[in-house]
N, C-alpha and C positions, 0 to 999 in steps of 0.2 A: 404500427410505425409510430410509436409514441415519441412525442417531442417535435416532430417535423410536420406531419399532417395531424392537426389538432381538431378537437371536437368543437362545433359551432355552439355559441350560447347566445340566447336573447335575454338572459337573466337581467332583470331590471329594465328591460326595454318594453314599453307598452305595446309595440307593434312588431316585435322581433320575429323574423323568419329567416332561418339559416338554410340555404339550399345545400344539399349534400355535395361534397367534393369527392374526389376519388376515394375508394375504399381504404380502410386502415391497413390492409395487407398489401398496399401498393409498394413497389420497390422504393426503398429509402435512398435519399441522397445526402451526402455529407454537406452539412451547412457551411463548413469551412470554405468550400469552393465558392460561396457567394459573399464572402467577407471582403470588404474593400477598405482601404485606408483613406483618411481625409486630411485636409491641410492642417488640422490641429493635432495630428499624431494619433487620432483615435481609430480603432477598428469600427467599421459600420456594416450594418446588415439591413436589407430591405425585405420585408415580408408582406404578403397579402393576407389580411385578417378577414375572416368571414364571421358574421354574427353581430358585429358592432353596429348599433343603430342609433345611439343617442349620446348626449353629452355625458351621461353617467358611464357609458362604456368607455369613453375616452379617458375619463378620470380613473376608472378602474384599471385599464390596461397600462396607461402611462405611469400611474402611481405604483402599480405592482412591479413594473420593470425598473423604475428609478430607485426602488428600494434594494435592488440587487447591488452587490459590491462592484464598484468600478464603472457603473453605468452613468454616463454624463448627460445623455439625451435620449428621450423616447418620445417620438412625435407620430401621432396617428392622424392620417387624413381620412375623415369620416366619409367623404364623397367617393373616394377611390378605393378605400380599404387598405391604403398603403401605410405601413408602419416602418419608420426608420429608427434604428437604435444605434447609438454610438457609445463605445465604452473604452476604457483604458486597456491596452493589450496585456495579455497574460494574467489579468485579474479575474476573468470570467470566460468560460467557453461558450461559443454561440449556441450549443445545444441546451445550455442552461436557460437561455432566453426562451427557446421553444418550449422547454419543459414548464417554465413559469406560465406561459400562455395556456398550456394544457391545464394546469392547475386552476387557472382563472376561468376555465370553461369555454375558451375560444379556439378556433381552428385556423391554422395558418400554413402558408407554404411560400417559397421564394416568389417575390413579386413578379407578376406577369400581367401587364395592362390588358392584353387581349383576353386572357382567361378571366380577369376581373369583370370585363364587359359581358363575356359569355355567361358568367354566373348570374349577373343582374338580369340579362335577357331570359335565362332559364327560369329564374324565380318569378318573373312576370307571367310567363306562359303557364307555369305551374299554378299560380293563383287564379289565372283566368279559367283553367280547366276545372279547378275546384269550384269556382263560382258557377260555372255552367252546369256541373253535375248537381250541385245543391239546388239551383233554380229549376232544372228539369225534374228532379225528384219531388220538389215541393209542389209544382204544378200538377204532376200526375197523382200524388197522394191526395191532393185536395178533391179529386174526382171520387175517391173512395171514402173520404172523411165527411164530405157534405151530407150524404145520405144518413150517416150515423148521427150527425148533429141534429138533423131535422126529422129523422124517422123515429118518432116516439114509440110506434107500435112494432118496431123491427124485432124479429126473433133473435134469440141468443146465437143460433147457428149462423144466420146471415151476418150478424154483426161480427162474429169471430172470423168468418171467412174474409170479410172486408179488412179486418185488422191484419190478418195474415198476408193478404195481398199488399197492404201498405208496408208491412214489415219486410217483405221480399224486395221492395223498392228502397225503403228507408235505410235498412241496415248497411248494405254495401255502399250506398250513396253517402251516408253520413260518415262512415269510417274512412272513405276516400276524401270527401270534401273537408273533413276536419283535420287532415294531416298537417296543415300549417300550424294549427293550434297544438296538436299533439307533439310535434317535433319541438316547438318552442317551449312547451311546458316540460317535456322530458329533459331537454338540455338544461333548463333552469333548475329542475329538481336535482339533476346530477351534480350541479354546482352548488347544491344546498341553498338554493334561493327560490323565491316564488315570484312569478309575474302574473299579469292579468290573464294569460292563456291557461293557467292552472285551473281556476274555477270554471272556465269555459269547457275545458276538457273533462273535468269532473261532471259537469252538467250533461255533456253528451253521453258519456258512459252510463251514468246513473239513469238518465231518462230512457235510453235504449234498453237497459236492463229491466227497469220497472215496467216498460211497455211490453216487453217480451213476457215477463211474469204475468202481467194482467191478461195478455192474450192466451197464454197457456191455461189460465184459470177461468177463461171465458168471461172476464170482467168487462165492465162497460167502458172503461177509460184507458185508452192507449194514446201515446203522445208522439207518434211517428211524424205526424204533420207538423207539430210544434217544433221538433228538433231540426227538421230540414229547413223550415222557414227561418229558424234562428240562425243556422249556419249561412243561409243565403244572405241575410241582412248583414251579418258580421263580415262576410267575405266581400260584400260591396264596399264597406268602409275600408277594409284592409287593402283591396285592390286600388281604390282611389288614392289611398295614402301612398301605396307603392309607386303608382304612375307619377305622382308628384315628386317623390324622392328619387325616382329613376333618372330625372333630368339633372343629375349631379354634375357639378362643374368639371369639365374636362379640359380646362384652360392649359394646364401644364403640358398635356399631350399635344394639343393644338399648337402651342407655342413652339415646342421642340420640332414639330413638323415643318415649321418655317425655315429651319436650318437646311442648307443644301445637303442632299443625300449623297452627292458625288463631288469629287474635286479633281482638278487637273494638276498633278504633281510633276515637277521638273526634276529629273534625276541628275546625277553627277555629270553625265555626258550631255545634258541639255535636252534630252528627249522627254516628251510629255506622255504620261500614262494616266489613265482614268482610274481612280481608286474610290472606295467608299469613304465618306466623311469620317466614319468611325475609325478608319485606319490611319488618319493623319497623326503624325507625331510632332512634338515640339521641335522646331528647327527645319521642318520640311519647307521647301520652296514651292509655291503654288502660283498658277497662272489664272487670272480672272479676265475673261473676255467681256466685252461690252454687254450689259444685261445680266451678267452672272451675279449671284448672291454669294457673299463671303461665307465659306463653310465653317470658319472658326475665327477667333481673334488673332490678330497678327500685326506686322509692321510692313509698310510699303517699301520695297527695295528697288522698283523700277517702274517707269511710266508716269504719265500725267493724265488725270481724269477728274471726274466729279462723282461724288457718292450721294446716293439718296439714303439718308439716315432717318427719314421722317418717322418710320415705324418704331425706331429705337429711341429717338430723342425728342420728337415732336417739332423739330426744326423744318420749316417748310421749304427753305432755300437749299438747293444742292450744295454740298460742301466740296470745294476744290481740294485736291490732294497733292502732296509733295513727297518726295522720297524721305523716309524717316517717320512719316505720320502713322498713327495707329489706325487700324481698321477693325471694326467690331463685326462679329458674326451676325448675319442677317442684313448687313448693308448691301445695297445694290450698286454695282459699278455701272455708271450711266453712259460713258462715252468711249474712251480708249482702253486698250489692253493694259492691265496692271500685273506686276509681279509682287508677290507678298511672301513673307516668311512667317510661318505659324509660331505663335508664342503661347498657345494653349490648345489642348485637344478639344474636340467638340463638346465633350461632357463638362468641361470647365469654362465654356464660353460665356459671354455676356447674356446670350439668350438662355442658356442653361441656368444661369444664376437667377434670371427673371422667373424661370419655371419654379425654382426652389422658393422664391419669394411668394409666388402664387400659392404654392402648397401650404406655406405657413399661414397665409391669409385665410385659405379655405378651412384650415384646421381651427382657426380662431372662430370662424362663423359656425363650424360644426358644434362648438360648445354651447350654442344658443339652445335653450330649452323651450320647446314649443308649448303652446297653451294646452294642447291635448296631452302632451307628455306630463306636464305638471299635474293635470287633473287625474291622469291615470295612476300617478304615483300613490294617490290616496285610495285608489279603488281596491287593490288586492288585499291589504290587511283588513279593511272594513268588511268586504264581502266574505272572505274566509271566516272571519270571526262571527258574523251574523248567521251564516249557514250552519256553522258548528253549534252555535248556541241554540238555533232553532231545533236541530236534531236532538241535542241533549235535553232541551226543555220538554219536547214532546215524548222522548223515550224514557228518560229517568225522572222527569219533573213530577209526574203524578205520584211516584213512589216517595219522593222527598216530601211532597205535600201531605201524603197520608201519614208520614212519620211524625209530622208536627200537628196532626189532629184533623186535617181536612179530609173530607170524603170525596175522592176524585177517582174516576175510572181510568184504567190504563188505555193509552192511545194505541200502543203497539208499534212494532218496528215499521210496518207498512205506512202508517200515517206519519210517523216521524220522518221517514225517508221521503215521502211525497212532499211534505212541507219544506224540507231542506232543499229538495230539487226545485220546488217552486221559487224559493229565495234565489237559488243560483241562476235560474232562467230569467226571472223578472229583473234581476240586477245585471244580467249579461250586458256588456258595454256596447250594445248596438248603437244607441243614441250617442253615447260617448265617442264611439268609433266613427260615427258619421258627422258629429257636431262640427268639427273643424274641416275635414276633407270636403264635405258637401258645400260649405261656404266657399272654400278655396276653388273648387271646380266651377261653381257658378260665377264667381268673381273673375277668375282667369278667362272664362269664356266671354264674359262681357268685355274685358280689356282686349282680348284678341280681336274682337270686332272693331275696336278703336285703334288697332295697329300696334298693340303692346303685347309682346309674347312674354309670359311669366314662366320662368324655367325651373324654379325650385319651390318645393311645397311650403316652406316657411318664409318665403320672400315677402308675401303680403303682410305677415305678422311683423316682420322687421321694418318694412316700409312704413307701417303705421306709426312707428316710433321715431321716425326721422325728424331731426331738428336742425340739421345743417346740410347744405347741398354744395358739393365741390364739383366744379366743371373743369374739364380740359378745354383747350381752345380749338386747336386745329381739327377739323372734321367733326367737332361736337357742338360747340357754341357757334362755330363758323361752318361753312359748307365744305371746307377742306380742299378747295381748288382755287388757284389764283384767277382773278378776273381783271381784265384791262379797264382802268378807270380814266386814262388820259384821253383828251379830245385830240385826235390825230387826223391830219388831212388824208383823204382816201388814197392819193397816189403814194404818199410816204408810207402809209400802213401797208399797201400792197407790195411795195418794194422791200420793206423790212420782213414781211411774211414770206417772201420768196427765199430769203436766207433762213428764216426760222424753220421752214419745212424740212430741212436736212438735219435738224437737231432733235434730240430726245429730252432736252431740258424742259422742266415743267413750265417755266415762263415762256419759252418759245412755243410750246403747245397752246398756252393761253392766248398768245398773240395770233397764232394761226386760227384759233377758234373765233377770235374777234374779226379777223379779216375775211374769213369764209374761204370757199374753194379758190384754187389758183395753182400756178406752176411753181416748181422749185428752181432755184438758181442752179444752172448746169454745172458750174465749176466751183461751187461753194465748198469750203473745207472747214471742218470744225477744229478749233484750237482748244485742246483740253484745258479746262479751268478758266478759260477766257471768253470764248464766244465763237462766232462763225464769220468768215470773211470770204469774199468772192467779188466778181465783177458784174455790175448791172448797167447795161447800156454803154459798156466800155469804161465806166468809172469804177474806182475801187470802193467797195462797200464793206462795212463791218457792223455786226450786231452782237452785243454782249455787255461785259462789265464796263464801268465808266473808265477805268484805267486802260482798257483795251480799245474800246470803240470811240471814246470821247475824252482822250487825255487832255487834262487842263480844265475840263468843265467843273463847275463848282458843285459841291454837295448840296442837295435840296434840303436836307435836314429833317424831313418829315418821317423818316424811318420806313417808308414804303418799299416793298420789293420793286426792283427796277431793271430795265434793259435800256441800253443806249444804242442809237443807230446813226451812222454817218454814211453819206453817199457823196463821193467826190469832195469838192470844196464847200459843200453846203454846210450850214451850222448843224451841230448834232441835235438829235431829237431824243427826248426822254420818254420812255414808256413806263408808266407807273402801274403797279398791280396791287390789288388787295384781296385778301381772303374774306369774302363778304360774310356777314353774320347771317345765320338762318333768319328767315323773315319774322318768325315769332319769338326770337331769342329775348328781346327786351320785355315783351309782354309776359313771357314765361317767368323771367326773373322777378318781375313786379308781382306776379301772382304768388310766387313762392314767398316773397317777403311779406305779402299780405297775410299769409298763413303763419307768420311769426318765425320764419326760418332765416338763418344766417346763410349767405351765399358767398362763395369764394371762387376764384379762378386761378388755377395753377397750370403752368405750361412750360415746355422745354424750348419754346420759341423765343425770338428776340424781345427784349423789354419794350421797344417801341411798338411792335405789333401786338403784344399782349396788353399794353396799356390802352391802345386804341380800341381793341375789342372790348375790354372791361368798361371803358367809358361809354361806348355805344350801347352796351347791354345793361348799364346801370349797376355795375358791380364795383363796390368800393375797395374790397380786399383782393389783391391779385399778386402773383409771384411769377417771375419769368426765369428762363434758363434753369429749370428744375429737372434734375436727373430722375430716371425712373425710381431708383432706390429712395431718393428724397421725397418723391410723391408718396411712397409707402410710409415713410417716416412721418409725414404730415398727417396722414390718416390715422396712424397710431397715436400721434400726439392728441388729436381730437378725441379719440376714444378714451385715452387715458384721462382726459379732462372731463369725462362723463358725457361727452357729446355722442350723438348717434348719426354719423355722417352718411349721406348718399353720395356716391362717386359716380359721375357721368363722364365716360371717356370712350375713345374709339381706337386709339393706336396701340401698337405692340408695347410701347413704353407705358401705357396705362394699365396693362393687364394685371401687374402685381398690385397696384393701388386699388383696382377694382375688387380684387380678391380680399384685400385688407379692410375694405370699408364695411360698415355695418350692413349695408345693402348697396347694390350697384346696378347701373344701367348703361347700355351702349346703343348707338344708332345702328340701323340695319346695314349701313355702309361700312361698319367697323370690320377690322380683320377678324378672322375666325377665333383667334386666341382671346381677343377682347370679348367677343360675344360669348365664348365659352366661360369666361371668368365672371360674366355678368348674371345677375338674377333676372333682369328684364332687358328685352331688346325692343327698341322703338323702330317699327318697320317703315314708317313714312319719313318724310323730310322735316316734319314739325317736331318741336319740343313740347308743345302744349299737352299731348297725351300723358306726359310725365306728371303734370299737375293733377290730371284726372285720376291717374293711377294712385297717387297719394291719397286723394279723397276717397276712392273706392276701397283702398287698403284700410283706412280708418273705419269706414262703414262695415267692412268685412270683419274687422276685429270686434266691433260692437255686436254683430250678428253671431259670431262664434261664441262670445261671452254669454249672450242670451241663450244659445243652445246648451252650453255647458251648465248654466244655471238651471235651465229646464231639466236637463238630465239629472242634476243633483236633486231637484225638487221631486221629480218623478220617483227616484229611488227612495227618498225620505218618506214619501207617502206609500209607495207600493210595497217596499220591502217589509215594513211591519205588518201589512195586511197578509202578505204571504206567510210570514213567520207565525201569525196568529191562526193560520189555517183557513182563511177566508178565500184563498185563491188556489185553484188546481194548477198543475203544470200547463194545461192547455190554455186556461185563462191568462196565466202568466206570460205564455208565449205570445198570445194575442195582444196583451197590454204592451209587451216589449216591442212588437211590430208597430203598434200604434204610436209609441213614443218615437220610433225611428221615422215614421211618416211625418210627424209634427216637426221634427228637426229638419227634415228635407224641405218641407214646405216653407219653413222660416228661412232656410238658405236661399230658396228661389226668390225671396223678396229682394235679393241683391240685384236682380235683373232690373228693378225699378228704382233702385237707390239713386238719389240725386247727388251730383257733385256740388261741392261748395262753390259759392260765387266768388 
């Protein structure tokens, strides 16, 4: 099925593993059925690409597709494997895009989020099985290898028998456990490229072959124990790396899940029918009951109510609506029934646009090249060259030396091959593969105990580079819920609360919380967009906006959220509310500044509320009434200026900005879409763990660099010894295992690393 179901490639990816998709003889589907148009007049196609693992893959795929005639856009989301291609109609056929991906060595099919997740899960289970097989085999082979090591007077027959028993365990176990490396190496070679799994695969095959030959000849040295131990350590690093990568951001999917899945459509005869949100067409009339979420963007045609838009705009105060007002998908109707007319289908709603912004941000983060990836880029050419030179030096070197007058004996094919294998084994990237993942696992475990969940493998590396911190206000710097701050007489508070108990307004709920348990006013009626009115003790009572409950009262001018209450002829009472700062907000901001970081506050809330929060937290630079797209623009401006911003936010309106930041964090109370877009989630009510996370990230980077330097030094010392013939493959395997142990122990030092004061 050439062109649609393509071959996976990990060429150029140091840890590439492509899990097989359906077989090549699966029934073909016409790609034209998946082509859609966009607002710019382009044809678009979304494919799920398997095998892309690093920033190099993004450049390779996007560059190859953009070189095609008529292709205007090629964007690969590394986290989800989603590739979006846009091109000018009639200039290129969609099958040409698929054929190009085939030529690049990648495998793709029409994008299916559920299948993408299944592939990730299957890859993890497969790696775990391979790890278990290698570990089980290594432990059992050791029982038969130890007597050979220490039994100097062992006879040839006994030693050969033990070798054959080890072979019966090692051969099937190694061939199974090494499949991740075999597949990755094979697909890389088919694409005429080499990656770090090629020398690993060569070492496995050559070591098994040499060990079988030694056993057939009743030789003393077989290396079945070494090869299974090698695979075990390599798979530990590969599995740790996969588990960290597996927590890819799924913000776009979580965000779209916030859209209503069903809608109440009003037909031409006024009857209401329940339909899927996907079936809404532009111009449809829809009914929103109190508590319903708008399924698409539209215009209000009937009814008066209030909308909770906090997840979209960050505005804490509910927004009163009038006929003709716009309503965005995801807004919650708080009070009375509304009638709206759809102006966009759900796929083109404001929420869907936020999802697209998130994917663009995630793609930008996917271009980040990790420490291990940069180190691994040097590994393949160096190791291949050294092993080849070792073999040639021992095999044909003596003849060349004799030709120029030196008396040197032939080493022979066996010695040349053994020394080349020793080079491949001793330079196998166990320490390199564990250097960064081991540090990340220990560091993320320590942060988890402090209430910080680290969700992506390279988050700590990016967090260590942060020089600017951008906070959202509502629910992030503040607690995200209004709190009564006025001193009110108990009888007045109880009377006002009796009206507030019939309302769903956030300020009414805060008033009820302050008043405590009580009864609701029996005949109270909520007036949409204004407040609640009823009779208390025979007197007319009102609770709500100043113009409704206290007409003529003067504006306080402090910018605080407020409710007014009147009872009979008594003077009106003002209830002022604030969204209180988190208790440690000011100390956290001060600690960040002490570490040389710039701190900003951007919010969609009112200027007065944002200014008050900024002043209380000690933040000089703040912006209010900022739309979600403008938050993303601000993050992009910072990155374009060479800054490395950390975005901290909790609302739906922050999700795109979180994805666009260099690294991001959200409180545990944040909506799922924001948590999915974040690299870190703060589980508690405090912000202080964020400072500790930055300190630990810097310490983790230092440990990772130490591990990489040790790995390089180890190879610089060990590889020449192996090439010179001083190390057998068994000693090489033991030295390789020892280097992995040292790297792991150094990573464990992160448990005791101190945070900066």
